[in-house]
Structure formats: structure tokens, C-alpha cells
N, C-alpha and C positions, 0 to 999 in steps of 0.2 A: 163666084162666091164659094163654090165647093173647094177650090184650090186654096183659098184663103183659110178655110177651116183646117185643111190638112197641114199647111205650113205653120199655123199657130200652135200645133201640138208637138212640133219637133224640138228636141232638146239636144244640144251639142255639149259633149264633155271632152275637154282637152287636157292632156297631161302638162304640168308646169315645165318651163324651160330649165329652171334651176332646181337642184335637189332640195328637198325639204330638210331644214336644219332644226333640230330640237336641242335647246340648251337646258341642261339640268344643273341646278345649284342645290346640292344636298349637303347639309351639315351633319356630321356624325358626332354626337356629344355623349353617347352612352358610355363609352370607355372612361371619359374624364369624370363623369358623375359617379361611376362605379368606384374609381380610385379614391375620390374624395370621401365617399361613404365608408370605404374600408379604412382610410386614415382616421376618420372621425370615430369609428367604432374602436379602433386601437387606442386613440387618445382617451376616450371615455373609460375604457377598461383600465388603462394605466393610472388614471386620475379619478377613480370612482368616488373618492371622498369629497371632491369639489362640486360634483353634480348632485 
């Protein structure tokens, strides 16, 4: 009964056979938004009378 209690507490940790793969899908939109904002500001400045 004592051997059963000792074996119940054992934990086995094994490294995976294949490497861990992490796929990152990152979209960078900041530059596009910045360009659109600059174009919009120039258009508003050029056509201030219609706004």
C-alpha cells in the first residue's frame, strides 16, 4: 500500500518530438490610416469653403 502512494505522486514531463511552431498573423494598418488622414487634411485645407 505504501508503494502505491509513492507511485501515485510521480509526474513525468517529456519534451515534444516536433518543434513548437507559432504562427503570427499581424496586420499593420497604421501607415495607411496616417496617409489617408494627411490626404484628408490637405483636401479640407484646399476646399475649406465646401466644408
